[in-house]
C-alpha positions as CSV (number, residue, x, y, z in Angstrom):
1,X,52.5,-54.4,19.4
2,X,55.1,-52.6,16.6
3,X,58.0,-51.5,18.0
4,X,59.3,-47.6,18.3
5,X,61.8,-46.4,14.8
6,X,65.2,-46.6,17.0
7,X,66.0,-43.1,15.1
8,X,63.7,-41.8,16.7
9,X,64.5,-43.2,19.8
10,X,68.1,-42.0,19.7
11,X,66.9,-38.2,19.5
12,X,64.4,-37.9,21.7
13,X,67.5,-39.4,24.1
14,X,69.9,-36.7,22.2
15,X,67.8,-33.7,23.0
16,X,65.6,-33.4,25.7
17,X,65.6,-29.9,24.9
18,X,63.5,-30.2,21.9
19,X,61.7,-32.7,23.8
20,X,60.8,-29.9,26.3
21,X,59.9,-27.2,23.4
22,X,56.8,-29.4,21.6
23,X,55.6,-30.0,25.0
24,X,55.5,-26.6,25.8
25,X,54.2,-25.9,23.0
26,X,51.7,-28.2,22.6
27,X,50.3,-27.1,26.5
28,X,50.4,-23.6,24.9
29,X,48.6,-25.2,21.8
30,X,45.3,-27.1,24.2
31,X,45.0,-23.6,26.4
32,X,44.8,-21.0,23.1
33,X,41.7,-23.9,22.1
34,X,39.9,-24.0,25.3
35,X,40.4,-20.3,27.4
36,X,41.3,-20.6,30.8
37,X,38.1,-18.2,31.8
38,X,36.1,-21.1,30.2
39,X,36.4,-22.8,33.0
40,X,34.9,-21.5,36.1
41,X,31.4,-21.7,33.7
42,X,32.8,-25.5,33.0
43,X,32.7,-25.9,37.1
44,X,29.1,-23.9,37.6
45,X,27.5,-26.3,34.3
46,X,28.6,-29.2,36.7
47,X,27.2,-28.4,39.3
48,X,24.7,-27.8,38.6
49,X,24.3,-30.3,37.3
50,X,24.6,-32.4,40.4
51,X,22.1,-29.8,42.5
52,X,19.3,-31.0,40.2
53,X,20.3,-34.4,40.4
54,X,20.0,-34.2,43.9
55,X,17.0,-31.5,44.4
56,X,14.8,-33.7,41.7
57,X,15.5,-37.1,43.8
58,X,14.6,-34.8,47.2
59,X,11.2,-32.9,45.1
60,X,10.6,-36.2,43.5
61,X,10.5,-34.4,40.6
62,X,10.3,-36.5,37.7
63,X,11.8,-34.1,34.3
64,X,13.7,-30.4,34.7
65,X,15.5,-28.8,33.0
66,X,17.6,-25.8,33.0
67,X,18.9,-22.7,31.4
68,X,20.6,-19.9,32.7
69,X,21.9,-16.7,30.4
70,X,24.8,-14.9,31.3
71,X,26.1,-11.3,29.4
72,X,23.5,-11.9,26.8
73,X,24.4,-15.4,25.7
74,X,23.2,-18.7,26.9
75,X,26.5,-20.6,29.3
76,X,24.4,-23.5,30.3
77,X,21.0,-25.7,28.9
78,X,20.6,-28.9,30.7
79,X,18.1,-31.5,30.6
80,X,17.6,-34.0,33.5
81,X,14.8,-36.7,34.1
82,X,11.9,-38.5,32.6
83,X,9.2,-36.5,30.7
84,X,6.5,-39.0,31.5
85,X,7.8,-41.7,34.2
86,X,4.3,-44.8,32.5
87,X,6.5,-44.2,29.0
88,X,10.1,-43.8,30.5
89,X,10.9,-41.0,27.6
90,X,13.8,-38.5,28.6
91,X,13.3,-34.9,28.5
92,X,15.1,-33.9,25.5
93,X,16.1,-30.1,24.5
94,X,13.1,-29.8,22.7
95,X,10.4,-31.3,24.8
96,X,7.3,-29.1,25.9
97,X,7.1,-27.8,29.6
98,X,3.7,-25.8,30.5
99,X,5.1,-22.6,31.9
100,X,1.8,-21.8,33.1
101,X,1.6,-18.1,34.1
102,X,5.1,-17.4,33.3
103,X,2.6,-16.7,30.0
104,X,1.7,-13.2,32.5
105,X,5.3,-11.6,31.2
106,X,4.6,-12.5,27.9
107,X,1.6,-10.9,27.6
108,X,3.4,-7.6,29.6
109,X,5.5,-7.3,26.5
110,X,2.1,-7.6,24.4
111,X,0.5,-4.5,25.7
112,X,4.0,-3.0,26.1
113,X,4.6,-3.1,22.3
114,X,1.2,-2.1,21.5
115,X,1.7,1.0,24.3
116,X,5.1,1.7,22.7
117,X,2.9,2.1,19.2
118,X,0.4,4.1,20.5
119,X,-2.8,2.6,20.5
120,X,-3.3,3.5,23.9
121,X,-1.6,4.7,27.3
122,X,-1.4,2.7,30.6
123,X,-3.5,4.8,32.1
124,X,-6.5,4.2,29.8
125,X,-9.4,3.4,31.2
126,X,-10.6,0.0,30.0
127,X,-14.1,1.1,29.8
128,X,-13.3,3.6,27.2
129,X,-11.3,1.1,25.1
130,X,-13.6,-1.8,25.8
131,X,-17.0,-1.3,24.7
132,X,-20.4,-3.0,27.0
133,X,-17.6,-3.8,30.4
134,X,-19.9,-3.3,33.2
135,X,-19.8,1.0,34.9
136,X,-18.9,-0.3,38.2
137,X,-15.4,-1.1,36.6
138,X,-14.6,2.5,35.4
139,X,-11.3,3.7,37.2
140,X,-9.9,0.4,36.4
141,X,-6.9,1.6,34.1
142,X,-4.7,-0.3,32.1
143,X,-2.3,-0.2,34.1
144,X,-4.4,-2.0,36.8
145,X,-5.0,-5.0,35.7
146,X,-1.4,-5.6,33.9
147,X,-0.2,-5.4,37.9
148,X,-2.6,-6.6,39.6
149,X,-4.5,-4.1,41.9
150,X,-7.6,-3.5,39.7
151,X,-9.9,-4.5,42.9
152,X,-12.0,-6.8,39.5
153,X,-13.3,-10.1,41.0
154,X,-12.0,-13.0,39.8
155,X,-13.4,-15.6,37.2
156,X,-11.4,-18.3,38.4
157,X,-13.3,-20.4,42.0
158,X,-10.6,-22.4,43.2
159,X,-7.1,-21.9,41.1
160,X,-5.6,-25.5,42.4
161,X,-8.2,-27.4,41.1
162,X,-8.2,-25.4,38.5
163,X,-12.3,-24.6,38.3
164,X,-13.2,-21.4,36.6
165,X,-16.8,-19.3,36.3
166,X,-18.2,-21.8,33.3
167,X,-19.5,-19.8,30.0
168,X,-18.1,-18.1,27.2
169,X,-16.1,-14.5,28.0
170,X,-18.8,-12.5,27.4
171,X,-21.0,-14.9,30.3
172,X,-17.9,-14.4,32.4
173,X,-18.3,-10.9,32.3
174,X,-21.8,-10.6,32.9
175,X,-21.7,-13.0,36.2
176,X,-18.4,-10.9,37.2
177,X,-20.5,-7.8,36.9
178,X,-23.0,-9.4,39.5
179,X,-20.0,-9.6,41.8
180,X,-18.3,-6.8,44.3
181,X,-15.9,-5.0,42.9
182,X,-12.3,-3.2,45.6
183,X,-11.9,0.5,44.4
184,X,-9.2,0.6,41.8
185,X,-5.7,1.1,42.7
186,X,-5.9,0.3,46.2
187,X,-3.8,-2.6,46.7
188,X,-2.6,-6.3,44.9
189,X,-4.6,-8.9,44.3
190,X,-4.0,-11.7,42.3
191,X,-6.6,-11.7,39.7
192,X,-7.6,-14.0,36.1
193,X,-10.3,-11.3,35.0
194,X,-6.9,-9.0,34.7
195,X,-5.2,-11.1,32.0
196,X,-9.1,-11.8,30.3
197,X,-9.3,-8.6,29.3
198,X,-5.7,-7.7,28.2
199,X,-6.3,-10.5,25.9
200,X,-9.6,-7.9,24.9
201,X,-7.4,-5.3,24.4
202,X,-5.0,-7.1,22.5
203,X,-8.3,-8.6,19.7
204,X,-9.6,-5.2,19.3
205,X,-6.2,-3.2,19.3
206,X,-3.5,-5.8,17.0
207,X,-6.4,-6.3,14.9
208,X,-5.9,-10.6,15.7
209,X,-6.1,-12.8,18.3
210,X,-3.7,-12.5,21.4
211,X,-2.3,-16.0,20.3
212,X,-1.7,-15.3,16.8
213,X,-0.9,-12.0,18.3
214,X,1.9,-13.1,20.7
215,X,3.2,-16.0,18.0
216,X,4.3,-13.3,15.4
217,X,4.9,-10.4,16.6
218,X,6.1,-11.2,20.0
219,X,8.0,-14.9,20.6
220,X,8.6,-15.6,17.0
221,X,11.0,-11.9,15.7
222,X,13.0,-13.6,19.5
223,X,13.2,-16.5,18.4
224,X,11.1,-18.8,20.2
225,X,9.7,-20.5,18.1
226,X,8.0,-23.8,18.5
227,X,5.6,-22.8,21.2
228,X,2.2,-24.3,21.7
229,X,-0.2,-23.5,23.2
230,X,-2.7,-25.1,25.8
231,X,-3.4,-27.0,28.3
232,X,-3.4,-31.4,29.3
233,X,-5.6,-31.4,27.1
234,X,-3.3,-30.3,24.2
235,X,-1.8,-32.9,21.4
236,X,1.7,-31.4,21.1
237,X,4.1,-33.3,19.6
238,X,7.0,-33.7,22.7
239,X,4.7,-32.0,25.2
240,X,5.3,-33.7,29.3
241,X,3.1,-35.6,31.1
242,X,2.2,-33.7,33.9
243,X,2.6,-34.4,37.9
244,X,1.4,-33.4,41.1
245,X,2.7,-33.8,44.8
246,X,0.0,-31.6,45.9
247,X,-1.7,-34.4,49.0
248,X,1.2,-36.9,48.5
249,X,1.2,-39.1,51.2
250,X,3.7,-39.1,54.1
251,X,7.0,-40.8,53.5
252,X,5.7,-41.3,49.3
253,X,9.6,-41.1,47.8
254,X,8.9,-42.8,44.2
255,X,8.0,-41.3,41.1
256,X,5.2,-43.9,40.6
257,X,3.6,-42.1,44.0
258,X,2.8,-39.1,42.0
259,X,-0.6,-38.3,41.4
260,X,-1.1,-37.3,37.5
261,X,-2.3,-33.5,36.7
262,X,-5.2,-32.3,34.9
263,X,-5.6,-28.7,34.2
264,X,-7.8,-27.5,32.0
265,X,-7.6,-22.7,31.1
266,X,-10.4,-21.4,29.4
267,X,-9.7,-19.9,26.1
268,X,-10.1,-16.7,26.5
269,X,-7.6,-17.5,29.9
270,X,-4.3,-18.4,27.1
271,X,-2.8,-14.6,27.8
272,X,-2.3,-15.6,32.0
273,X,-1.5,-19.6,31.1
274,X,-1.2,-21.6,28.9
275,X,2.5,-21.7,26.8
276,X,4.0,-24.7,26.3
277,X,8.0,-24.2,26.0
278,X,11.6,-26.4,25.0
279,X,14.8,-25.3,26.6
280,X,16.1,-24.2,23.1
281,X,13.3,-21.7,23.2
282,X,13.3,-20.5,27.1
283,X,17.1,-19.2,26.4
284,X,16.1,-17.8,23.6
285,X,13.1,-16.0,24.8
286,X,15.9,-15.1,28.6
287,X,18.8,-14.5,25.8
288,X,15.9,-11.5,24.2
289,X,14.2,-10.5,27.9
290,X,18.1,-9.6,29.1
291,X,18.0,-7.1,25.6
292,X,15.0,-5.7,26.7
293,X,12.4,-7.6,24.6
294,X,12.4,-5.6,22.4
295,X,10.6,-2.8,24.2
296,X,11.8,0.7,23.9
297,X,13.7,1.5,27.0
298,X,11.1,3.1,29.5
299,X,8.5,0.9,28.5
300,X,10.9,-2.1,29.5
301,X,12.0,-0.4,32.7
302,X,8.3,1.0,33.6
303,X,7.1,-3.2,33.0
304,X,9.8,-4.5,35.3
305,X,9.5,-2.2,38.1
306,X,7.3,-2.8,41.1
307,X,3.8,-1.0,39.9
308,X,2.4,1.3,42.7
309,X,-1.1,1.6,44.9
310,X,-3.7,4.7,44.5
311,X,-1.1,6.0,47.6
312,X,2.0,6.5,44.9
313,X,3.7,4.2,46.9
314,X,4.5,1.1,44.7
315,X,3.8,-2.1,46.4
316,X,5.2,-4.7,48.0
317,X,4.8,-8.0,49.3
318,X,4.7,-7.2,53.6
319,X,7.8,-8.4,55.1
320,X,10.1,-7.8,51.6
321,X,11.0,-6.2,48.5
322,X,9.4,-8.2,46.0
323,X,6.8,-6.2,44.3
324,X,4.3,-6.9,40.9
325,X,5.2,-4.5,38.3
326,X,3.8,-5.0,34.8
327,X,3.2,-8.9,34.2
328,X,6.3,-9.7,36.2
329,X,7.6,-10.7,39.6
330,X,9.7,-7.7,41.0
331,X,12.0,-8.0,43.6
332,X,13.8,-4.4,44.7
333,X,16.7,-3.6,47.0
334,X,18.0,-4.8,49.5
335,X,18.1,-7.9,47.6
336,X,19.5,-8.4,44.8
337,X,17.1,-6.5,41.6
338,X,15.6,-9.1,39.5
339,X,12.5,-9.9,37.7
340,X,10.7,-12.6,36.3
341,X,7.7,-15.1,36.5
342,X,7.1,-17.9,38.8
343,X,4.1,-20.1,36.9
344,X,2.0,-23.5,38.0
345,X,4.4,-24.7,41.0
346,X,6.7,-25.8,38.5
347,X,8.6,-23.6,36.7
348,X,9.9,-20.7,37.2
349,X,12.7,-17.9,35.2
350,X,14.7,-14.6,36.8
351,X,16.6,-11.8,35.7
352,X,19.1,-10.1,37.4
353,X,20.3,-7.6,35.3
354,X,23.6,-6.2,37.8
355,X,25.0,-9.5,37.4
356,X,23.9,-10.1,34.0
357,X,22.6,-13.0,34.7
358,X,19.2,-14.8,34.1
359,X,18.4,-18.0,35.0
360,X,14.8,-20.4,34.2
361,X,13.6,-24.1,35.2
362,X,10.8,-26.0,33.5
363,X,9.5,-29.4,35.6
364,X,6.4,-31.3,34.9
365,X,5.7,-31.4,39.1
366,X,3.0,-29.4,40.5
367,X,4.4,-28.4,43.8
368,X,8.0,-28.4,42.4
369,X,9.2,-25.6,44.1
370,X,10.9,-24.1,41.0
371,X,11.7,-20.6,41.8
372,X,14.6,-21.9,44.7
373,X,16.1,-23.7,42.0
374,X,16.3,-20.8,40.3
375,X,18.2,-18.6,43.0
376,X,20.9,-22.2,43.5
377,X,21.7,-22.1,40.4
378,X,21.8,-18.4,39.6
379,X,24.1,-18.8,43.1
380,X,26.3,-21.6,41.8
381,X,26.9,-18.8,38.7
382,X,27.2,-15.6,40.2
383,X,30.6,-17.6,41.0
384,X,31.3,-18.2,37.6
385,X,34.0,-15.2,36.5
386,X,33.4,-15.1,33.5
387,X,30.5,-15.5,30.7
388,X,31.9,-17.3,28.1
389,X,29.1,-19.8,26.8
390,X,30.0,-23.8,27.3
391,X,31.4,-25.1,24.1
């Protein structure tokens, strides 16, 4: 090991004040390079990482991604675990996850763009906008389709198994026409038929298919450039294998106890489910939504407010302040105000406007409980005092 220069050694012994000043300067430079206000965010990221690893082990979640936006910037984008158990492929920031019914959020934005453009109004009757619909559906409005208050019969037969009325879109409408409908606006009922009809509105008034419109006018202008559309049959580079914990034997503790999850979406229902998204694009989407998603302020506020039933009262689920807006789940005070989406028991995102905070969680496990994961992650980041992005 080389010896120190004797002159430098003597200088150090004779001039301790110079050494102290040098250390002070070095410390000041260090603090300038790494601001103190970034520390709470850094600690929050570490706590989220620890939380996710523990929860994934407990819930048997193979792979996941977490994205947090605060004050309009991504402050955390983390990935965990396996995209494929069988192939031992790890999740990366560009691994595609199926967001399922979060797709309805995007459809809500697409419809509100057309409302902003005055292609039609929310309270226009659907039968006046689309030819060939059953006369019994005459009272149903665009607003009621978006908010699941139309009263129409549902085209899905078994949501857990993912079975639908068979046939083409016209054939499905003919089958639905023979089923009883409830009076429009009298109650809330989650209903995929609504979003099939919204897709038909986009096809007609945008002048092109829904998928094309969503890519070009809703997603890519917000920086979301790598989204794919489809279901478990879709060949999309980098997408996860998906699994289910439903029906899992009691006491199962290994990822290999899970079952592969097979699901199919009809082409007419890609307005309701079917988008694959990775963590990088999810961050861009959350930033855009936090800033109003490019909509006029009145349109955005209407979309993210609980829709009213025919009696004029905003709908909330019994015993809660959670309701449904126009494609978005809505939480009202006295609970913490929020709006967002949940998909397939494996993905969720929520925006908390009063906290300038948005959180998204993607997993490849049906039954992962992503909504509770979002809230756990949000609670950690609320404690951080500053929204400086992590470097």
